[in-house]
DORO-891853 format. One record per residue (C-alpha): residue number from 1; x, y, z. Coordinates in pm, 1 decimal. Example, Ala and Ser with C-alpha at 12.3 -4.5 7.8 and 13.67 -1.06 7.14 Angstrom:
DORO-891853
+-----+----------+----------+----------+
! num !        X !        Y !        Z !
+-----+----------+----------+----------+
!   1 !   1230.0 !   -450.0 !    780.0 !
!   2 !   1367.0 !   -106.0 !    714.0 !
+-----+----------+----------+----------+
***
This chain:
DORO-891853
+-----+----------+----------+----------+
! num !        X !        Y !        Z !
+-----+----------+----------+----------+
!   1 !   -537.5 !   1229.8 !  -1803.9 !
!   2 !   -267.9 !   1100.8 !  -1571.8 !
!   3 !   -253.2 !   1227.4 !  -1217.0 !
!   4 !     34.1 !   1472.5 !  -1169.7 !
!   5 !    144.7 !   1274.5 !   -864.0 !
!   6 !    216.7 !    966.1 !  -1074.4 !
!   7 !    583.6 !    889.2 !  -1129.8 !
!   8 !    723.9 !    997.5 !  -1462.9 !
!   9 !    951.2 !    707.5 !  -1544.4 !
!  10 !   1039.3 !    454.3 !  -1808.2 !
!  11 !   1006.2 !     79.6 !  -1766.6 !
!  12 !   1379.2 !      3.9 !  -1731.0 !
!  13 !   1462.0 !   -155.7 !  -1399.4 !
!  14 !   1798.0 !   -235.4 !  -1241.5 !
!  15 !   1919.0 !   -595.8 !  -1231.2 !
!  16 !   2029.8 !   -549.7 !   -870.0 !
!  17 !   1858.5 !   -409.2 !   -564.3 !
!  18 !   2043.0 !   -139.4 !   -370.3 !
!  19 !   1753.4 !     46.4 !   -206.5 !
!  20 !   1428.9 !    -93.8 !    -66.7 !
!  21 !   1130.6 !    116.4 !     32.3 !
!  22 !    952.1 !    -28.6 !    334.0 !
!  23 !    593.6 !     62.2 !    417.9 !
!  24 !    475.5 !    -30.4 !    767.0 !
!  25 !    274.4 !     84.8 !   1063.1 !
!  26 !    344.3 !    365.9 !   1307.6 !
!  27 !    212.3 !    124.3 !   1573.5 !
!  28 !    369.8 !   -206.6 !   1684.6 !
!  29 !     53.2 !   -413.6 !   1647.4 !
!  30 !    -80.8 !   -657.8 !   1903.2 !
!  31 !    126.3 !   -962.9 !   1802.2 !
!  32 !    493.2 !   -964.2 !   1911.5 !
!  33 !    589.1 !  -1133.4 !   1585.1 !
!  34 !    519.7 !   -810.3 !   1395.2 !
!  35 !    787.4 !   -623.2 !   1590.6 !
!  36 !   1027.2 !   -917.8 !   1579.8 !
!  37 !    993.2 !   -938.1 !   1201.8 !
!  38 !   1051.1 !   -566.3 !   1155.1 !
!  39 !   1369.8 !   -585.7 !   1362.8 !
!  40 !   1493.1 !   -894.1 !   1176.7 !
!  41 !   1425.6 !   -736.3 !    839.0 !
!  42 !   1611.6 !   -418.6 !    935.8 !
!  43 !   1911.6 !   -626.4 !   1038.8 !
!  44 !   1901.0 !   -821.2 !    711.9 !
!  45 !   1902.7 !   -497.4 !    509.8 !
!  46 !   2209.7 !   -379.3 !    698.8 !
!  47 !   2388.3 !   -712.2 !    654.5 !
!  48 !   2313.5 !   -714.8 !    280.7 !
!  49 !   2424.0 !   -351.1 !    240.8 !
!  50 !   2085.1 !   -240.3 !    111.6 !
!  51 !   1968.4 !    109.1 !    197.9 !
!  52 !   1637.0 !    135.7 !    379.6 !
!  53 !   1399.4 !    397.5 !    240.0 !
!  54 !   1105.3 !    451.6 !    472.1 !
!  55 !    858.0 !    703.3 !    612.4 !
!  56 !   1096.2 !    862.8 !    861.8 !
!  57 !    906.1 !    788.3 !   1182.3 !
!  58 !   1061.9 !    664.7 !   1505.0 !
!  59 !    758.5 !    481.5 !   1643.5 !
!  60 !    590.3 !    148.7 !   1582.7 !
!  61 !    720.1 !    -88.0 !   1316.5 !
!  62 !    864.3 !    208.8 !   1128.2 !
!  63 !   1092.9 !    297.0 !   1415.6 !
!  64 !   1179.6 !    -68.9 !   1479.5 !
!  65 !   1294.2 !   -149.8 !   1125.9 !
!  66 !   1492.4 !    174.0 !   1097.1 !
!  67 !   1655.9 !    141.6 !   1438.5 !
!  68 !   1751.3 !   -220.5 !   1374.9 !
!  69 !   1902.9 !   -132.8 !   1038.7 !
!  70 !   2097.6 !    165.8 !   1173.9 !
!  71 !   2223.3 !    -14.8 !   1484.5 !
!  72 !   2348.6 !   -300.8 !   1265.8 !
!  73 !   2552.6 !    -58.0 !   1058.4 !
!  74 !   2305.5 !    -16.0 !    773.1 !
!  75 !   2212.1 !    294.3 !    578.9 !
!  76 !   1875.8 !    460.0 !    643.8 !
!  77 !   1691.0 !    732.4 !    457.1 !
!  78 !   1377.0 !    865.0 !    622.9 !
!  79 !   1130.6 !   1075.2 !    423.9 !
!  80 !    865.6 !   1250.1 !    630.6 !
!  81 !    626.0 !   1543.5 !    576.9 !
!  82 !    676.1 !   1833.2 !    815.0 !
!  83 !    335.0 !   1794.0 !    980.4 !
!  84 !    421.9 !   1439.6 !   1096.3 !
!  85 !    761.8 !   1515.3 !   1249.8 !
!  86 !    618.3 !   1544.6 !   1600.5 !
!  87 !    336.7 !   1291.6 !   1568.6 !
!  88 !    555.5 !   1012.9 !   1430.7 !
!  89 !    865.1 !   1123.0 !   1627.6 !
!  90 !   1101.5 !   1158.0 !   1333.8 !
!  91 !   1381.8 !    903.0 !   1365.6 !
!  92 !   1699.7 !   1087.4 !   1465.3 !
!  93 !   1941.9 !    807.3 !   1374.4 !
!  94 !   1869.6 !    808.2 !   1001.3 !
!  95 !   2174.7 !    882.3 !    789.7 !
!  96 !   1949.2 !   1104.3 !    582.6 !
!  97 !   1622.2 !   1261.0 !    690.6 !
!  98 !   1428.2 !   1434.0 !    414.5 !
!  99 !   1146.6 !   1665.2 !    522.3 !
! 100 !    876.2 !   1722.0 !    261.1 !
! 101 !    592.7 !   1970.6 !    234.0 !
! 102 !    317.2 !   1708.9 !    197.5 !
! 103 !    235.2 !   1341.2 !    154.5 !
! 104 !    246.9 !   1357.1 !   -225.4 !
! 105 !    607.2 !   1475.9 !   -225.9 !
! 106 !    695.8 !   1214.1 !     35.7 !
! 107 !    553.9 !    928.9 !   -174.5 !
! 108 !    714.1 !   1057.2 !   -493.7 !
! 109 !   1060.2 !   1070.7 !   -336.0 !
! 110 !   1017.9 !    727.7 !   -181.4 !
! 111 !    927.0 !    591.9 !   -522.2 !
! 112 !   1213.9 !    759.7 !   -702.8 !
! 113 !   1477.1 !    636.2 !   -457.3 !
! 114 !   1360.9 !    275.6 !   -431.5 !
! 115 !   1439.0 !    -28.8 !   -644.6 !
! 116 !   1164.8 !   -235.9 !   -479.3 !
! 117 !    880.5 !   -199.5 !   -228.5 !
! 118 !    796.9 !   -415.6 !     73.5 !
! 119 !    492.1 !   -370.8 !    295.1 !
! 120 !    504.2 !   -501.4 !    649.9 !
! 121 !    187.1 !   -501.2 !    863.3 !
! 122 !     35.8 !   -157.4 !    906.0 !
! 123 !   -278.1 !     51.4 !    893.2 !
! 124 !   -465.3 !    254.1 !    634.8 !
! 125 !   -158.7 !    457.9 !    536.4 !
! 126 !     45.0 !    144.4 !    472.3 !
! 127 !   -239.4 !     -2.5 !    267.5 !
! 128 !   -276.9 !    316.1 !     62.4 !
! 129 !     94.1 !    328.2 !    -22.3 !
! 130 !    100.6 !    -38.9 !   -117.9 !
! 131 !   -206.5 !    -21.1 !   -339.0 !
! 132 !    -78.9 !    294.4 !   -509.0 !
! 133 !    237.1 !    110.9 !   -617.5 !
! 134 !     31.8 !   -183.2 !   -743.5 !
! 135 !   -188.0 !     58.2 !   -939.1 !
! 136 !    114.1 !    216.0 !  -1105.7 !
! 137 !    240.7 !   -131.6 !  -1202.2 !
! 138 !   -100.9 !   -212.7 !  -1351.6 !
! 139 !    -85.7 !    111.2 !  -1550.5 !
! 140 !    266.6 !     28.7 !  -1676.3 !
! 141 !    416.8 !    328.7 !  -1499.7 !
! 142 !    694.8 !    115.4 !  -1351.9 !
! 143 !    811.4 !   -245.9 !  -1322.9 !
! 144 !    975.0 !   -236.7 !   -980.2 !
! 145 !    874.0 !   -537.2 !   -768.3 !
! 146 !    609.8 !   -488.5 !   -499.1 !
! 147 !    582.4 !   -731.5 !   -208.0 !
! 148 !    395.2 !   -792.2 !    114.2 !
! 149 !    571.4 !   -954.1 !    407.8 !
! 150 !    277.6 !  -1166.1 !    513.2 !
! 151 !    391.4 !  -1240.1 !    866.2 !
! 152 !    128.6 !  -1419.2 !   1076.1 !
! 153 !    -93.5 !  -1412.0 !    763.5 !
! 154 !   -159.4 !  -1041.9 !    820.8 !
! 155 !   -218.8 !   -970.8 !    452.8 !
! 156 !   -443.6 !  -1272.0 !    381.6 !
! 157 !   -767.0 !  -1064.2 !    373.4 !
! 158 !   -615.9 !   -831.4 !    111.2 !
! 159 !   -489.8 !  -1122.2 !    -99.1 !
! 160 !   -838.5 !  -1271.2 !    -79.1 !
! 161 !   -988.7 !   -940.6 !   -190.3 !
! 162 !   -761.3 !   -929.6 !   -495.9 !
! 163 !   -873.9 !  -1282.5 !   -587.3 !
! 164 !  -1236.1 !  -1172.5 !   -543.5 !
! 165 !  -1179.5 !   -868.2 !   -767.6 !
! 166 !  -1041.8 !  -1092.9 !  -1040.6 !
! 167 !  -1316.2 !  -1355.5 !  -1010.7 !
! 168 !  -1574.7 !  -1074.8 !  -1022.3 !
! 169 !  -1436.1 !   -937.7 !  -1348.3 !
! 170 !  -1274.7 !   -620.9 !  -1213.7 !
! 171 !   -915.9 !   -736.4 !  -1266.2 !
! 172 !   -827.4 !   -858.8 !  -1613.7 !
! 173 !   -716.5 !  -1221.4 !  -1589.9 !
! 174 !   -452.3 !  -1146.6 !  -1854.9 !
! 175 !   -308.8 !   -877.0 !  -1627.0 !
! 176 !   -340.6 !  -1005.1 !  -1269.8 !
! 177 !   -229.5 !   -804.1 !   -968.7 !
! 178 !    148.4 !   -846.9 !   -961.3 !
! 179 !    210.4 !   -871.4 !   -589.1 !
! 180 !    490.2 !  -1082.7 !   -444.6 !
! 181 !    437.6 !  -1254.1 !   -109.1 !
! 182 !    698.0 !  -1355.1 !    150.5 !
! 183 !    604.5 !  -1519.0 !    478.6 !
! 184 !    919.8 !  -1435.4 !    673.7 !
! 185 !   1195.5 !  -1175.5 !    663.8 !
! 186 !   1458.0 !  -1415.6 !    528.6 !
! 187 !   1252.0 !  -1490.1 !    217.7 !
! 188 !   1218.7 !  -1127.8 !    108.1 !
! 189 !   1549.1 !  -1058.2 !    -66.2 !
! 190 !   1575.3 !  -1388.1 !   -258.9 !
! 191 !   1225.6 !  -1335.0 !   -401.3 !
! 192 !   1288.3 !   -970.7 !   -485.9 !
! 193 !   1617.3 !  -1050.2 !   -657.3 !
! 194 !   1454.7 !  -1322.6 !   -864.5 !
! 195 !   1176.1 !  -1084.9 !   -965.0 !
! 196 !   1417.0 !   -809.3 !  -1065.2 !
! 197 !   1627.8 !  -1054.3 !  -1263.7 !
! 198 !   1321.0 !  -1181.5 !  -1449.4 !
! 199 !   1208.3 !   -828.7 !  -1534.3 !
! 200 !   1556.3 !   -733.4 !  -1656.0 !
! 201 !   1576.2 !  -1043.7 !  -1875.7 !
! 202 !   1231.2 !   -969.7 !  -2018.5 !
! 203 !   1328.0 !   -612.4 !  -2101.2 !
! 204 !   1648.2 !   -726.0 !  -2270.0 !
! 205 !   1442.0 !   -970.4 !  -2477.5 !
! 206 !   1194.4 !   -695.7 !  -2571.2 !
! 207 !   1477.8 !   -459.4 !  -2665.4 !
! 208 !   1638.6 !   -726.7 !  -2884.6 !
! 209 !   1305.3 !   -793.4 !  -3053.8 !
! 210 !   1260.6 !   -423.3 !  -3124.4 !
! 211 !   1606.6 !   -409.0 !  -3282.4 !
! 212 !   1516.3 !   -700.2 !  -3508.7 !
! 213 !   1193.3 !   -528.9 !  -3610.6 !
! 214 !   1382.3 !   -206.9 !  -3684.5 !
! 215 !   1603.1 !   -394.4 !  -3930.2 !
! 216 !   1308.9 !   -544.1 !  -4118.9 !
+-----+----------+----------+----------+
***
């Protein structure tokens, strides 16, 4: 039985990216490059007219990416559960701040509004959100691209773990973990756009094949 919190969606994906969901930490981390990358990525989203969908907090990398996007003229949607408004200092410059009753509703809305997902460095919450999206892709619940921004090789241990899972027989080699990797903020959008284009072309091919089969 499928979990009720799973997204109910078909596999059709847009050929363009208009909204990106960013997962990242409520702390800045101990390497200045983490904060610098979050700021740069927020500015890129604004410049490319892509709406930022994120967890709604005003602290750490979350606050940095949202503030940078908003200050550069970009559009920001924050989605935060009511119990975290004070703890994560809900960002008051978001064009839209959605307050949810719990984490499940927060994650569902973030999923529904996003065309792609990017994880910057973060903690357990960031990891949980990232892995949940990868799980849904593995279960064919959606085909939206999922990426880690592997600044300063932050995500290397996780990438190594995925390789270990596959070599140990827990990830089917015919269906590997479909996780995109970018090593700097400038590389994110080109890779996401290529991925979305490839998925769209594949779906058009599948649809054409189904039409041929229907005529037989």
